[in-house]
C-alpha positions in Angstrom: 0.0 0.0 0.0 1.4 3.4 -0.9 1.1 5.9 1.9 2.8 9.0 0.5 4.5 11.6 2.8 1.1 12.6 4.4 0.4 9.0 5.3 3.8 8.6 6.7 3.4 11.7 8.8 0.1 10.4 10.1 1.8 7.2 11.3 4.6 9.1 12.9 2.1 11.3 14.8 0.6 8.2 16.3 3.7 7.9 18.5 5.6 5.3 16.5 9.1 6.3 17.4 10.5 3.4 15.5 9.6 5.0 12.2 11.3 8.2 13.3 14.5 6.3 14.0 14.3 4.5 10.7 13.8 7.8 8.8 16.6 9.5 10.7 18.9 6.6 9.9 18.0 6.6 6.2 18.7 10.3 5.9 22.0 9.9 7.7 23.1 7.2 5.4 22.1 9.2 2.3 24.0 12.2 3.6 27.0 10.2 4.6 27.4 8.3 1.3 26.3 11.0 -1.2 29.3 12.7 -2.9 27.8 16.2 -2.4 27.8 15.8 1.4 31.6 15.4 1.3 31.9 18.9 -0.2 29.2 20.5 2.0 30.4 19.4 5.4 33.0 21.7 6.9 36.3 20.0 7.5 36.0 20.7 11.2 32.9 18.4 11.3 34.7 15.5 9.6 35.8 12.5 11.6 39.5 12.5 12.5 41.2 10.0 10.3 43.1 7.3 12.2 45.5 7.2 9.4 46.6 10.7 10.1 46.1 14.2 8.7 43.2 16.6 8.9 41.2 15.3 6.0 37.6 14.3 7.0 37.4 10.6 7.5 34.3 8.7 6.4 33.6 5.4 8.2 32.5 3.6 4.9 35.9 4.4 3.3 37.7 3.3 6.4 36.0 -0.1 6.5 36.8 -0.6 2.8 40.5 0.3 3.3 40.7 -1.9 6.4 39.2 -4.9 4.6 41.6 -4.4 1.7 44.5 -4.1 4.0 43.6 -7.3 5.8 43.2 -9.2 2.5 46.7 -8.0 1.4 48.1 -8.7 4.8 46.7 -12.3 4.8 48.0 -12.9 1.3 51.5 -11.6 2.2 51.6 -13.9 5.2 50.3 -16.8 3.1 53.0 -16.3 0.4 55.7 -16.1 3.1 54.4 -19.4 4.7 54.3 -21.1 1.3 57.8 -19.9 0.5 59.1 -21.4 3.8 57.5 -24.7 3.1 58.7 -24.9 -0.5 62.3 -24.3 0.7 61.9 -26.8 3.7 60.7 -29.5 1.3 63.7 -28.9 -0.9 61.6 -28.0 -3.9 63.4 -24.7 -4.5 66.2 -22.8 -2.9 64.6 -19.4 -2.9 61.5 -17.5 -4.0 62.3 -14.4 -5.9 59.0 -12.7 -6.7 55.3 -12.9 -5.9 52.4 -11.8 -8.2 48.7 -11.5 -7.3 47.0 -11.6 -3.9 44.1 -13.3 -2.1 43.5 -17.0 -2.4 45.4 -17.5 -5.7 48.8 -16.1 -6.6 52.0 -17.1 -8.4 55.6 -17.3 -7.2 58.8 -17.0 -9.1 61.3 -19.5 -7.7 64.8 -20.6 -8.7 63.1 -23.9 -9.8 60.6 -22.1 -12.0 57.3 -20.3 -11.7 54.5 -21.9 -9.7 50.8 -21.3 -9.1 49.4 -21.3 -5.5 45.8 -21.9 -4.6 44.5 -21.7 -1.0 41.4 -23.8 -0.5 39.1 -25.1 -3.2 35.7 -24.4 -4.6 35.8 -20.8 -3.4 36.2 -21.9 0.2 38.8 -23.0 2.7 39.8 -26.7 2.6 41.5 -29.3 4.7 44.9 -30.6 3.8 43.3 -34.0 3.0 41.1 -32.5 0.3 44.0 -30.8 -1.4 46.1 -34.0 -1.2 43.2 -35.6 -3.1 43.4 -32.9 -5.7 47.2 -33.3 -6.0 46.8 -37.1 -6.4 44.1 -36.4 -9.1 46.6 -34.2 -11.0 49.4 -36.8 -10.7 47.2 -39.6 -12.1 45.7 -37.5 -14.9 49.1 -36.2 -15.9 50.6 -39.7 -16.1 47.6 -40.9 -18.1 47.9 -38.0 -20.6 51.6 -38.5 -21.1 52.6 -38.5 -24.8 49.5 -36.5 -25.9 49.4 -32.8 -26.3 47.0 -32.5 -23.4 48.7 -30.8 -20.4 47.9 -31.3 -16.7 49.7 -29.1 -14.2 52.1 -31.0 -12.0 51.5 -30.7 -8.3 54.5 -29.4 -6.3 53.4 -29.3 -2.7 50.4 -29.5 -0.4 50.6 -27.7 2.9 48.7 -25.8 5.6 48.7 -22.2 6.6 46.7 -23.2 9.7 44.3 -26.0 10.6 41.6 -26.1 8.0 43.4 -23.6 5.7 45.4 -25.7 3.3 47.1 -24.8 0.0 48.3 -26.5 -3.1 51.3 -25.4 -5.2 51.3 -26.5 -8.9 53.4 -26.0 -11.9 52.6 -22.7 -13.6 51.3 -23.0 -17.2 51.1 -19.9 -19.4 47.5 -20.0 -20.6 45.7 -17.8 -23.2 45.4 -19.7 -26.5 42.3 -21.0 -28.2 41.8 -24.7 -27.3 42.3 -27.3 -30.1 39.1 -29.4 -29.5 40.3 -32.4 -31.5 43.6 -32.4 -29.5 41.5 -32.2 -26.3 39.4 -35.1 -27.4 42.4 -37.2 -28.2 43.9 -36.5 -24.8 40.7 -37.2 -22.9 40.2 -40.4 -24.9 43.7 -41.5 -23.9 42.9 -40.8 -20.2 39.6 -42.7 -20.4 41.4 -45.6 -22.0 43.7 -45.9 -19.0 42.9 -48.9 -16.9 42.8 -48.7 -13.1 46.2 -49.5 -11.6 47.0 -53.0 -10.2 46.7 -51.7 -6.6 43.3 -50.1 -7.2 40.9 -52.4 -9.2 37.8 -50.7 -7.9 35.2 -48.0 -8.7 36.0 -44.8 -6.8 39.4 -43.5 -5.6 41.8 -44.4 -2.8 41.2 -40.9 -1.2 37.9 -39.4 -0.2 37.3 -36.1 -2.1 35.0 -33.4 -3.1 33.3 -32.0 -6.2 33.4 -28.2 -6.0 32.6 -27.3 -2.4 30.6 -30.5 -1.8 32.2 -33.5 -0.1 32.2 -36.6 -2.3 32.6 -40.1 -1.0 34.9 -42.2 -3.2 34.7 -45.8 -1.7 38.2 -45.2 -0.4 38.1 -48.4 1.5 38.0 -50.2 -1.8 34.8 -52.2 -1.5 34.1 -54.5 -4.4 31.0 -53.6 -6.4 29.8 -53.1 -9.9 29.3 -49.7 -11.6 25.5 -49.6 -11.1 25.9 -50.2 -7.4 28.6 -47.6 -7.1 26.6 -45.0 -9.0 23.5 -45.8 -6.8 25.4 -45.7 -3.5 28.2 -43.2 -4.0 26.9 -40.7 -6.5 23.2 -40.4 -7.1 22.1 -41.8 -3.7 24.6 -39.8 -1.8 23.5 -36.5 -3.4 19.8 -37.4 -2.6 20.7 -38.1 1.0 22.5 -34.8 1.3 19.6 -33.0 -0.3 17.2 -34.6 2.2 19.1 -32.9 4.9 19.5 -29.6 3.0 16.0 -29.3 1.5 13.8 -31.6 3.7 10.6 -30.3 2.2 11.4 -31.2 -1.4 9.5 -34.5 -1.7 9.1 -34.3 -5.4 12.8 -34.5 -6.1 13.2 -37.4 -3.6 10.3 -39.3 -5.1 11.5 -38.9 -8.7 15.1 -39.6 -7.5 13.9 -43.0 -6.1 12.3 -43.9 -9.4 15.6 -43.0 -11.2 17.6 -45.2 -8.9 15.2 -48.1 -9.4 15.7 -47.7 -13.2 19.5 -47.8 -13.1 19.9 -51.4 -14.2 17.7 -50.7 -17.3 19.7 -47.7 -18.3 22.9 -49.8 -18.5 21.4 -52.8 -20.1 22.5 -51.7 -23.7 26.1 -52.0 -22.5 25.8 -55.6 -21.3 26.0 -56.9 -17.8 27.0 -54.4 -15.0 30.2 -56.4 -14.5 31.3 -55.7 -18.1 31.8 -52.0 -17.3 35.4 -51.5 -16.2 36.8 -48.6 -14.1 38.5 -45.9 -16.2 40.2 -42.8 -14.9 38.0 -39.7 -14.9 38.6 -36.0 -14.4 35.3 -35.8 -12.4 34.5 -32.0 -12.8 35.1 -31.3 -16.5 33.1 -28.1 -17.0 34.2 -25.6 -19.6 35.9 -23.5 -16.8 38.3 -26.3 -16.1 39.4 -26.5 -19.7 42.0 -24.0 -21.0 44.8 -23.8 -23.5 48.5 -22.8 -23.8 49.4 -20.0 -26.2 49.9 -22.5 -29.0 46.4 -24.0 -28.5 47.5 -27.2 -26.7 44.7 -28.1 -24.3 45.0 -28.0 -20.5 42.7 -29.4 -17.9 42.7 -28.2 -14.3 40.9 -28.5 -10.9 40.0 -32.2 -11.1 37.9 -34.3 -8.8 39.2 -37.6 -10.2 37.9 -41.1 -9.6 37.7 -44.4 -11.5 34.3 -45.0 -13.2 32.5 -45.5 -16.5 34.1 -43.2 -19.0 30.8 -41.6 -20.0 30.3 -40.2 -16.5 32.9 -37.5 -17.4 30.5 -36.2 -20.1 27.8 -35.2 -17.7 29.4 -32.0 -16.3 30.7 -31.0 -19.7 27.1 -31.1 -21.0 25.9 -29.1 -18.0 28.4 -26.3 -18.6 30.0 -26.7 -22.0 27.5 -28.3 -24.3 29.5 -31.5 -24.5 32.1 -30.0 -26.8 35.0 -31.7 -25.1 33.6 -35.1 -26.3 31.6 -34.1 -29.4 34.7 -34.1 -31.7 36.5 -36.5 -34.0 39.5 -36.7 -31.7 37.4 -38.3 -28.9 34.8 -40.2 -30.9 37.4 -42.0 -33.1 38.3 -43.9 -29.9 34.9 -43.8 -28.1 32.0 -43.7 -30.5 28.6 -43.3 -28.9 27.2 -46.5 -27.4 23.5 -47.5 -27.5 21.4 -45.7 -24.9 23.9 -42.8 -24.7 21.4 -39.9 -24.4 19.5 -41.3 -21.4 22.8 -42.1 -19.6 24.2 -38.7 -20.3 21.0 -37.2 -18.7 21.7 -39.4 -15.7 25.3 -38.3 -15.4 24.4 -34.6 -15.9 21.7 -35.1 -13.1 24.4 -35.9 -10.6 26.0 -32.5 -11.1 22.7 -30.7 -11.0 22.0 -32.3 -7.6 25.5 -31.4 -6.5 24.8 -27.8 -7.4 21.4 -27.9 -5.7 23.2 -29.0 -2.6 25.8 -26.3 -2.8 23.9 -23.3 -4.2 20.3 -24.0 -3.4 17.0 -24.1 -5.3 18.0 -22.4 -8.4 19.1 -25.8 -9.7 15.9 -27.6 -8.7 14.3 -27.2 -12.1 17.2 -28.7 -13.9 17.1 -31.7 -11.5 13.4 -32.3 -12.2 13.8 -31.9 -16.0 16.6 -34.4 -16.2 14.9 -36.9 -13.9 11.9 -36.8 -16.2 14.1 -37.2 -19.2 15.7 -40.3 -17.7 12.3 -41.8 -16.8 10.7 -41.4 -20.2 
């Protein structure tokens, strides 16, 4: 209901002092932040700046400067701690220069340039989570050896303080236009890599995460087929988390149960569940985790690796990337589309929509429902 100034005045005259306080606060804020006010107020009425000098000091600017100072200060202390740990680990003899600030920066060392990332998924992270990322990088790099696909080598994982871990990686000069066929060839080579002799299971020997969401990886190495792994450790786990995060969303839970009941049927075109063998996956291959060197050589970063059905890597790339990493001759020469592909890709994309629903909230609910209905057709 619109009151106008007369209606507002009538309410204030009724003795509602709260409205007077709100109006006064609003006028003070407008006066404080409006540029004209800074020219109209005599210098003698300005706040005394804690930084020194007679210039009027406005609290909003002080807060901004203080926050910026704290960010730079934290970054400086982080880079110094990383420098100490690099030298203590014998990775380099000295660090000559730092570039950037905040949670990501580069260091020039006598062993070469490196990239430092504190935390993951835009948040702080434990050392165990970044050790999982480092092991993911190592395995993907080994699997891509001999192709033009590059994976940054991990240098070191350490802690700034408990719960504030960092990872140091090889620095790669990015900025070219990615050669999609070369990317496809490299990804096909990774997907053709069998699980190692000491890990003949679905999952990964370390528990991990996908973005900011924890992700169980069957680190104990329980024997199961791919359908059971996907039910228990991917789709089922996301639905259980969603039950806690969005307990009133019964529709997603009911459709999710129907999808899980249908899993054996979705994989029937591939033969028995036991015929699906674990292949190394990137695990989070959206377009933002694909880059290129100056010469166009493809680069993949920020993995959430595990061993699974190779098509599972397609899901995230369809969600954010249109599937272009796999819809090219370089990939499909080695992995042509198998029968029932479209419904399985909807299933694999659904996992990432549920993951985003759990992390970011209901904005991803519609995508979850649409994909569930697509799978159930």
